[in-house]
LUMDO-524375 format. One record per residue: residue in three letters; chain; residue number from 1; z negated, x negated, y of N, C-alpha, C in turn. Coordinates in nm, 3 decimals, decimal comma, always signed. Layout:
# LUMDO-524375
ALA|A|NUM|Z|X|Y|Z|X|Y|Z|X|Y $
...
This chain:
# LUMDO-524375
MET|A|1|-7,049|-12,440|+11,623|-7,145|-12,463|+11,526|-7,072|-12,474|+11,392 $
ASN|A|2|-7,089|-12,592|+11,330|-7,029|-12,613|+11,221|-7,075|-12,539|+11,095 $
ARG|A|3|-7,013|-12,472|+10,998|-7,057|-12,393|+10,891|-7,084|-12,492|+10,764 $
VAL|A|4|-7,190|-12,475|+10,713|-7,221|-12,547|+10,598|-7,128|-12,498|+10,472 $
ASP|A|5|-7,116|-12,612|+10,382|-7,056|-12,575|+10,252|-7,127|-12,479|+10,178 $
PRO|A|6|-7,055|-12,392|+10,135|-7,115|-12,271|+10,058|-7,221|-12,320|+9,942 $
GLU|A|7|-7,152|-12,411|+9,868|-7,235|-12,474|+9,745|-7,353|-12,520|+9,797 $
VAL|A|8|-7,361|-12,604|+9,891|-7,495|-12,675|+9,950|-7,568|-12,560|+9,995 $
LEU|A|9|-7,536|-12,462|+10,052|-7,603|-12,363|+10,109|-7,667|-12,283|+9,985 $
GLN|A|10|-7,611|-12,245|+9,882|-7,653|-12,167|+9,765|-7,747|-12,270|+9,704 $
ARG|A|11|-7,755|-12,391|+9,689|-7,838|-12,488|+9,633|-7,986|-12,462|+9,714 $
THR|A|12|-7,955|-12,469|+9,827|-8,062|-12,489|+9,935|-8,142|-12,348|+9,925 $
ILE|A|13|-8,079|-12,251|+9,922|-8,131|-12,114|+9,901|-8,205|-12,104|+9,766 $
GLN|A|14|-8,148|-12,156|+9,664|-8,221|-12,149|+9,529|-8,339|-12,244|+9,535 $
MET|A|15|-8,324|-12,341|+9,602|-8,445|-12,441|+9,600|-8,560|-12,387|+9,681 $
LEU|A|16|-8,527|-12,327|+9,809|-8,634|-12,262|+9,893|-8,691|-12,134|+9,812 $
ALA|A|17|-8,624|-12,057|+9,759|-8,661|-11,937|+9,678|-8,752|-11,962|+9,562 $
ALA|A|18|-8,745|-12,087|+9,504|-8,835|-12,143|+9,395|-8,969|-12,173|+9,451 $
GLU|A|19|-8,977|-12,198|+9,585|-9,096|-12,262|+9,635|-9,221|-12,158|+9,644 $
SER|A|20|-9,332|-12,194|+9,641|-9,455|-12,117|+9,659|-9,457|-12,081|+9,811 $
ASP|A|21|-9,529|-11,970|+9,837|-9,534|-11,921|+9,966|-9,588|-12,034|+10,074 $
ASP|A|22|-9,684|-12,094|+10,019|-9,715|-12,215|+10,119|-9,625|-12,314|+10,147 $
ARG|A|23|-9,567|-12,365|+10,041|-9,462|-12,449|+10,056|-9,341|-12,399|+10,136 $
PHE|A|24|-9,313|-12,265|+10,109|-9,202|-12,210|+10,181|-9,242|-12,194|+10,338 $
SER|A|25|-9,345|-12,167|+10,373|-9,407|-12,157|+10,519|-9,395|-12,301|+10,570 $
GLU|A|26|-9,436|-12,395|+10,501|-9,422|-12,530|+10,555|-9,288|-12,582|+10,568 $
ALA|A|27|-9,193|-12,550|+10,482|-9,063|-12,571|+10,493|-8,992|-12,513|+10,612 $
LEU|A|28|-9,030|-12,392|+10,640|-8,984|-12,310|+10,770|-9,032|-12,359|+10,874 $
ALA|A|29|-9,157|-12,417|+10,875|-9,219|-12,467|+11,011|-9,148|-12,622|+11,026 $
ASP|A|30|-9,124|-12,682|+10,925|-9,060|-12,814|+10,935|-8,907|-12,807|+10,993 $
CYS|A|31|-8,841|-12,685|+10,952|-8,702|-12,655|+10,970|-8,708|-12,613|+11,135 $
ILE|A|32|-8,800|-12,542|+11,172|-8,799|-12,482|+11,312|-8,823|-12,612|+11,410 $
MET|A|33|-8,920|-12,694|+11,348|-8,945|-12,814|+11,448|-8,830|-12,921|+11,446 $
ASP|A|34|-8,769|-12,932|+11,332|-8,653|-13,021|+11,315|-8,547|-12,959|+11,251 $
PRO|A|35|-8,466|-12,880|+11,316|-8,359|-12,811|+11,250|-8,257|-12,889|+11,163 $
VAL|A|36|-8,232|-12,842|+11,053|-8,132|-12,898|+10,956|-8,025|-12,772|+10,943 $
GLN|A|37|-7,893|-12,794|+10,959|-7,805|-12,675|+10,974|-7,813|-12,594|+10,833 $
GLU|A|38|-7,793|-12,676|+10,731|-7,807|-12,582|+10,591|-7,943|-12,511|+10,556 $
GLU|A|39|-8,062|-12,575|+10,621|-8,178|-12,513|+10,593|-8,200|-12,382|+10,689 $
VAL|A|40|-8,146|-12,390|+10,812|-8,157|-12,280|+10,919|-8,076|-12,177|+10,842 $
GLU|A|41|-7,959|-12,196|+10,802|-7,874|-12,085|+10,747|-7,941|-12,026|+10,634 $
ALA|A|42|-8,001|-12,105|+10,534|-8,062|-12,067|+10,415|-8,191|-11,973|+10,454 $
PHE|A|43|-8,263|-12,010|+10,557|-8,374|-11,926|+10,587|-8,325|-11,789|+10,653 $
ARG|A|44|-8,214|-11,783|+10,708|-8,159|-11,673|+10,770|-8,072|-11,590|+10,697 $
SER|A|45|-8,033|-11,628|+10,552|-7,963|-11,572|+10,465|-8,000|-11,439|+10,418 $
PRO|A|46|-7,936|-11,345|+10,370|-7,990|-11,221|+10,325|-8,068|-11,229|+10,195 $
GLU|A|47|-8,054|-11,333|+10,128|-8,157|-11,360|+10,019|-8,293|-11,397|+10,047 $
LEU|A|48|-8,300|-11,465|+10,169|-8,441|-11,517|+10,207|-8,493|-11,459|+10,330 $
ILE|A|49|-8,425|-11,370|+10,387|-8,475|-11,323|+10,525|-8,605|-11,251|+10,535 $
VAL|A|50|-8,635|-11,175|+10,431|-8,776|-11,108|+10,420|-8,880|-11,198|+10,416 $
ARG|A|51|-8,853|-11,292|+10,336|-8,947|-11,389|+10,298|-8,970|-11,504|+10,425 $
SER|A|52|-8,862|-11,519|+10,498|-8,857|-11,588|+10,621|-8,934|-11,525|+10,722 $
VAL|A|53|-8,916|-11,405|+10,748|-8,996|-11,314|+10,849|-9,143|-11,333|+10,815 $
ALA|A|54|-9,175|-11,307|+10,682|-9,326|-11,302|+10,645|-9,377|-11,446|+10,689 $
ALA|A|55|-9,311|-11,534|+10,634|-9,352|-11,681|+10,665|-9,378|-11,712|+10,820 $
ALA|A|56|-9,268|-11,659|+10,895|-9,293|-11,694|+11,045|-9,412|-11,612|+11,106 $
ARG|A|57|-9,419|-11,504|+11,049|-9,550|-11,414|+11,101|-9,687|-11,486|+11,068 $
TYR|A|58|-9,678|-11,550|+10,925|-9,789|-11,634|+10,889|-9,818|-11,749|+10,985 $
LEU|A|59|-9,709|-11,819|+11,007|-9,719|-11,925|+11,088|-9,774|-11,910|+11,242 $
ILE|A|60|-9,730|-11,798|+11,300|-9,785|-11,752|+11,411|-9,933|-11,704|+11,407 $
ASP|A|61|-9,961|-11,647|+11,316|-10,108|-11,592|+11,291|-10,195|-11,714|+11,262 $
HIS|A|62|-10,137|-11,810|+11,198|-10,230|-11,930|+11,163|-10,196|-12,065|+11,238 $
VAL|A|63|-10,150|-12,036|+11,359|-10,105|-12,155|+11,439|-10,197|-12,268|+11,450 $
ASN|A|64|-10,326|-12,224|+11,495|-10,438|-12,343|+11,509|-10,458|-12,410|+11,393 $
THR|A|65|-10,483|-12,331|+11,277|-10,523|-12,426|+11,151|-10,399|-12,507|+11,112 $
ILE|A|66|-10,273|-12,455|+11,114|-10,166|-12,540|+11,082|-10,143|-12,664|+11,174 $
MET|A|67|-10,157|-12,651|+11,315|-10,137|-12,761|+11,385|-10,277|-12,873|+11,367 $
ARG|A|68|-10,373|-12,825|+11,347|-10,494|-12,917|+11,325|-10,457|-12,992|+11,200 $
THR|A|69|-10,412|-12,923|+11,098|-10,385|-13,001|+10,974|-10,250|-13,097|+10,980 $
ARG|A|70|-10,174|-13,050|+11,058|-10,041|-13,156|+11,088|-10,075|-13,274|+11,177 $
SER|A|71|-10,177|-13,245|+11,269|-10,197|-13,348|+11,375|-10,301|-13,443|+11,329 $
GLY|A|72|-10,400|-13,410|+11,222|-10,480|-13,500|+11,189|-10,621|-13,481|+11,258 $
PRO|A|73|-10,719|-13,560|+11,214|-10,851|-13,546|+11,287|-10,855|-13,634|+11,418 $
ASP|A|74|-10,763|-13,714|+11,433|-10,777|-13,802|+11,540|-10,702|-13,780|+11,673 $
ALA|A|75|-10,631|-13,673|+11,656|-10,555|-13,641|+11,778|-10,627|-13,562|+11,867 $
SER|A|76|-10,588|-13,603|+12,020|-10,656|-13,570|+12,143|-10,643|-13,405|+12,149 $
SER|A|77|-10,753|-13,334|+12,202|-10,739|-13,197|+12,229|-10,632|-13,162|+12,305 $
LYS|A|78|-10,599|-13,241|+12,407|-10,499|-13,215|+12,510|-10,358|-13,215|+12,444 $
ASP|A|79|-10,342|-13,314|+12,370|-10,230|-13,325|+12,280|-10,207|-13,211|+12,188 $
LEU|A|80|-10,312|-13,189|+12,114|-10,311|-13,091|+12,029|-10,277|-12,950|+12,081 $
ARG|A|81|-10,333|-12,909|+12,203|-10,292|-12,792|+12,275|-10,134|-12,794|+12,319 $
ARG|A|82|-10,115|-12,924|+12,376|-9,961|-12,919|+12,407|-9,870|-12,889|+12,277 $
ARG|A|83|-9,904|-12,959|+12,184|-9,814|-12,939|+12,071|-9,831|-12,804|+11,995 $
THR|A|84|-9,940|-12,738|+11,993|-9,974|-12,612|+11,937|-9,888|-12,511|+12,023 $
GLU|A|85|-9,881|-12,523|+12,145|-9,809|-12,426|+12,233|-9,659|-12,444|+12,218 $
ALA|A|86|-9,605|-12,561|+12,207|-9,463|-12,577|+12,183|-9,433|-12,516|+12,039 $
PHE|A|87|-9,542|-12,547|+11,944|-9,506|-12,487|+11,810|-9,510|-12,342|+11,807 $
ARG|A|88|-9,595|-12,281|+11,883|-9,600|-12,135|+11,890|-9,478|-12,087|+11,940 $
ASN|A|89|-9,434|-12,143|+12,057|-9,311|-12,082|+12,119|-9,189|-12,089|+12,046 $
LYS|A|90|-9,166|-12,221|+11,962|-9,068|-12,208|+11,884|-9,052|-12,123|+11,774 $
VAL|A|91|-9,170|-12,114|+11,702|-9,182|-12,012|+11,592|-9,179|-11,882|+11,623 $
GLY|A|92|-9,218|-11,871|+11,749|-9,206|-11,719|+11,806|-9,075|-11,679|+11,837 $
ARG|A|93|-8,982|-11,769|+11,878|-8,849|-11,748|+11,874|-8,773|-11,733|+11,776 $
GLU|A|94|-8,799|-11,803|+11,667|-8,740|-11,804|+11,534|-8,782|-11,667|+11,474 $
ARG|A|95|-8,908|-11,642|+11,489|-8,948|-11,513|+11,428|-8,861|-11,375|+11,483 $
ARG|A|96|-8,853|-11,397|+11,619|-8,792|-11,270|+11,682|-8,642|-11,259|+11,632 $
LEU|A|97|-8,580|-11,380|+11,631|-8,430|-11,397|+11,571|-8,448|-11,350|+11,440 $
LEU|A|98|-8,539|-11,390|+11,337|-8,519|-11,350|+11,209|-8,571|-11,211|+11,183 $
GLU|A|99|-8,633|-11,142|+11,278|-8,662|-10,989|+11,266|-8,526|-10,932|+11,309 $
GLU|A|100|-8,456|-10,967|+11,398|-8,344|-10,908|+11,467|-8,230|-10,910|+11,341 $
ILE|A|101|-8,213|-11,028|+11,260|-8,123|-11,057|+11,172|-8,162|-10,963|+11,055 $
GLN|A|102|-8,300|-10,927|+11,016|-8,341|-10,840|+10,919|-8,309|-10,696|+10,952 $
ARG|A|103|-8,322|-10,666|+11,080|-8,307|-10,528|+11,117|-8,149|-10,501|+11,101 $
SER|A|104|-8,050|-10,604|+11,147|-7,923|-10,612|+11,135|-7,870|-10,575|+10,998 $
LEU|A|105|-7,935|-10,648|+10,911|-7,896|-10,640|+10,778|-7,937|-10,503|+10,721 $
GLU|A|106|-8,054|-10,451|+10,758|-8,092|-10,314|+10,724|-8,002|-10,201|+10,769 $
LEU|A|107|-7,962|-10,225|+10,896|-7,875|-10,129|+10,948|-7,740|-10,109|+10,883 $
GLN|A|108|-7,687|-10,236|+10,839|-7,566|-10,261|+10,759|-7,573|-10,178|+10,625 $
ARG|A|109|-7,683|-10,177|+10,563|-7,726|-10,109|+10,452|-7,763|-9,945|+10,446 $
GLY|A|110|-7,780|-9,916|+10,599|-7,805|-9,774|+10,635|-7,948|-9,751|+10,646 $
ILE|A|111|-8,025|-9,840|+10,647|-8,180|-9,825|+10,654|-8,207|-9,835|+10,803 $
ILE|A|112|-8,285|-9,731|+10,865|-8,316|-9,734|+11,002|-8,484|-9,712|+10,991 $
ARG|A|113|-8,546|-9,824|+11,053|-8,681|-9,812|+11,035|-8,729|-9,762|+11,187 $
ASN|A|114|-8,820|-9,668|+11,192|-8,879|-9,618|+11,316|-9,024|-9,652|+11,292 $
ALA|A|115|-9,071|-9,718|+11,412|-9,230|-9,749|+11,420|-9,299|-9,620|+11,446 $
PRO|A|116|-9,429|-9,611|+11,382|-9,500|-9,493|+11,409|-9,532|-9,486|+11,559 $
ASN|A|117|-9,485|-9,377|+11,618|-9,518|-9,356|+11,766|-9,591|-9,223|+11,784 $
PRO|A|118|-9,707|-9,229|+11,776|-9,794|-9,106|+11,775|-9,779|-9,023|+11,925 $
ARG|A|119|-9,764|-9,111|+12,018|-9,748|-9,043|+12,156|-9,620|-8,956|+12,174 $
ALA|A|120|-9,515|-9,037|+12,115|-9,388|-8,957|+12,135|-9,399|-8,832|+12,041 $
ARG|A|121|-9,460|-8,850|+11,928|-9,474|-8,726|+11,833|-9,542|-8,613|+11,898 $
ALA|A|122|-9,663|-8,647|+11,955|-9,745|-8,558|+12,022|-9,664|-8,484|+12,150 $
MET|A|123|-9,597|-8,557|+12,211|-9,525|-8,504|+12,326|-9,418|-8,419|+12,286 $
LYS|A|124|-9,363|-8,436|+12,181|-9,249|-8,352|+12,126|-9,331|-8,222|+12,079 $
ARG|A|125|-9,448|-8,236|+12,010|-9,511|-8,100|+11,966|-9,560|-8,040|+12,083 $
LEU|A|126|-9,604|-8,082|+12,210|-9,646|-8,021|+12,303|-9,528|-7,960|+12,378 $
TRP|A|127|-9,402|-8,030|+12,377|-9,286|-7,942|+12,438|-9,257|-7,824|+12,357 $
GLN|A|128|-9,245|-7,851|+12,222|-9,234|-7,726|+12,129|-9,337|-7,618|+12,161 $
LEU|A|129|-9,457|-7,663|+12,177|-9,558|-7,539|+12,201|-9,524|-7,471|+12,344 $
ASN|A|130|-9,504|-7,561|+12,428|-9,465|-7,530|+12,574|-9,350|-7,412|+12,567 $
LEU|A|131|-9,254|-7,435|+12,479|-9,139|-7,340|+12,492|-9,177|-7,210|+12,421 $
ALA|A|132|-9,281|-7,210|+12,331|-9,335|-7,081|+12,256|-9,415|-7,015|+12,375 $
GLY|A|133|-9,475|-7,061|+12,452|-9,563|-6,985|+12,545|-9,657|-7,063|+12,625 $
ASP|A|134|-9,765|-7,001|+12,645|-9,888|-7,085|+12,726|-9,954|-7,183|+12,636 $
VAL|A|135|-9,957|-7,292|+12,694|-10,043|-7,412|+12,627|-10,166|-7,426|+12,701 $
PRO|A|136|-10,283|-7,425|+12,613|-10,435|-7,431|+12,658|-10,446|-7,580|+12,708 $
MET|A|137|-10,541|-7,595|+12,812|-10,580|-7,723|+12,872|-10,621|-7,830|+12,743 $
GLY|A|138|-10,606|-7,924|+12,753|-10,659|-8,034|+12,651|-10,564|-8,044|+12,530 $
THR|A|139|-10,454|-7,963|+12,530|-10,364|-7,955|+12,428|-10,297|-8,101|+12,400 $
ALA|A|140|-10,267|-8,162|+12,495|-10,183|-8,294|+12,490|-10,275|-8,388|+12,427 $
ALA|A|141|-10,401|-8,400|+12,460|-10,498|-8,494|+12,416|-10,526|-8,473|+12,261 $
ARG|A|142|-10,550|-8,340|+12,245|-10,569|-8,305|+12,106|-10,457|-8,337|+12,009 $
LEU|A|143|-10,335|-8,308|+12,052|-10,215|-8,334|+11,974|-10,196|-8,483|+11,954 $
LEU|A|144|-10,225|-8,570|+12,055|-10,232|-8,722|+12,053|-10,322|-8,761|+11,937 $
GLU|A|145|-10,431|-8,729|+11,964|-10,555|-8,767|+11,861|-10,484|-8,710|+11,705 $
GLU|A|146|-10,447|-8,608|+11,692|-10,403|-8,560|+11,567|-10,295|-8,673|+11,513 $
GLU|A|147|-10,198|-8,680|+11,615|-10,091|-8,788|+11,550|-10,139|-8,907|+11,525 $
GLN|A|148|-10,244|-8,977|+11,597|-10,300|-9,103|+11,575|-10,367|-9,112|+11,443 $
GLU|A|149|-10,440|-9,011|+11,416|-10,514|-8,981|+11,290|-10,420|-8,982|+11,165 $
LYS|A|150|-10,298|-8,926|+11,190|-10,196|-8,929|+11,091|-10,150|-9,072|+11,037 $
VAL|A|151|-10,115|-9,147|+11,139|-10,106|-9,293|+11,138|-10,202|-9,354|+11,058 $
VAL|A|152|-10,338|-9,332|+11,100|-10,447|-9,399|+11,038|-10,447|-9,351|+10,905 $
ILE|A|153|-10,450|-9,239|+10,857|-10,446|-9,184|+10,728|-10,324|-9,240|+10,630 $
ALA|A|154|-10,207|-9,258|+10,702|-10,092|-9,302|+10,636|-10,120|-9,459|+10,588 $
LYS|A|155|-10,170|-9,533|+10,690|-10,189|-9,671|+10,674|-10,315|-9,690|+10,563 $
ARG|A|156|-10,415|-9,607|+10,558|-10,519|-9,606|+10,460|-10,466|-9,575|+10,315 $
GLU|A|157|-10,371|-9,478|+10,306|-10,315|-9,442|+10,193|-10,224|-9,559|+10,135 $
ALA|A|158|-10,159|-9,609|+10,221|-10,057|-9,728|+10,191|-10,153|-9,838|+10,118 $
ARG|A|159|-10,266|-9,878|+10,187|-10,347|-9,988|+10,135|-10,431|-9,945|+10,013 $
ARG|A|160|-10,457|-9,816|+10,003|-10,512|-9,777|+9,875|-10,413|-9,775|+9,757 $
ALA|A|161|-10,290|-9,742|+9,774|-10,192|-9,754|+9,681|-10,153|-9,894|+9,660 $
ALA|A|162|-10,154|-9,990|+9,745|-10,109|-10,117|+9,715|-10,249|-10,169|+9,631 $
LYS|A|163|-10,369|-10,151|+9,666|-10,483|-10,186|+9,590|-10,474|-10,157|+9,444 $
GLU|A|164|-10,449|-10,003|+9,413|-10,447|-9,970|+9,293|-10,327|-10,024|+9,220 $
ALA|A|165|-10,206|-10,053|+9,267|-10,099|-10,112|+9,205|-10,137|-10,265|+9,161 $
ALA|A|166|-10,209|-10,341|+9,242|-10,240|-10,457|+9,210|-10,349|-10,445|+9,102 $
ARG|A|167|-10,433|-10,361|+9,109|-10,537|-10,355|+9,002|-10,481|-10,320|+8,863 $
ALA|A|168|-10,377|-10,246|+8,867|-10,305|-10,194|+8,756|-10,241|-10,323|+8,698 $
ALA|A|169|-10,173|-10,387|+8,795|-10,098|-10,522|+8,746|-10,196|-10,610|+8,683 $
ARG|A|170|-10,314|-10,645|+8,736|-10,408|-10,713|+8,695|-10,461|-10,669|+8,547 $
GLN|A|171|-10,470|-10,567|+8,527|-10,521|-10,509|+8,400|-10,409|-10,517|+8,306 $
ASP|A|172|-10,279|-10,478|+8,331|-10,167|-10,503|+8,247|-10,145|-10,645|+8,204 $
VAL|A|173|-10,181|-10,749|+8,291|-10,176|-10,893|+8,262|-10,283|-10,936|+8,177 $
SER|A|174|-10,415|-10,881|+8,203|-10,521|-10,919|+8,111|-10,526|-10,867|+7,982 $
HIS|A|175|-10,444|-10,757|+7,961|-10,431|-10,716|+7,811|-10,325|-10,784|+7,730 $
LEU|A|176|-10,265|-10,869|+7,789|-10,152|-10,928|+7,712|-10,222|-11,051|+7,618 $
């Protein structure tokens, strides 16, 4: 694999960073379907990796809409399905690769992300209770429900905080 000239790579990163989210997603889709080495490295660079992962997730979530607009109204449904499936597979592979790169970069900085796992936490609590003595029937199910509720509450609080931050930002901008 040939390495790209660092100056060309930096210019490409700067150009992509200046794009709107929609244009960035379109550029990523174009790059995935027709790879150009400097663009591939730019999308995978530490400067753009978070945005690339978000764009790849967006492309997967909206694949049908994206492919309909790319194909045009006169495309046959069989051809559209075939192209949509190929697009979904390629974007899915790239998304997984981008997520691995992102996790690797986070690990290098000492960030370890653990996904919420209510079942594992409930089993750990059950094991701790079992060491302490008798455990009544139904305790495992109750603990699992409690841990799942904690995840729901945490997500609800995160959404509420994000909404409040957005509302505060809009108010600050409107007062200018």
